[in-house]
C-alpha angles and dihedrals in degrees: 000000000000121000123239119241095258090051092052090051093047091052092046092054094041101245118196129190121203145152119263126195116225132178116239105236092208097063108358096247120145114249133181127232135186111248133192128189135170124226107301092024094240095140108034118181123209122194116245091228117084114208121211092206125054091218090063092051090048091053088052091050093051092050094047094046090049092050095046097038087236129145116260112220113201 
């Protein structure tokens, strides 16, 4: 299977997808977000959606890593 252009770029820069825990400023509860960083982690990206359950965030990570061709770090 050939990789798409965005997958080749993601692999070249060493993209990694993972779950990050954040605290909801409204009520102090812990939430989970999908995160992406390239090698070195200088420009991390956090999803705007906060998931109440870690399984939901992990599903998002798996879908994003598959689309990008990135490594998923559990």
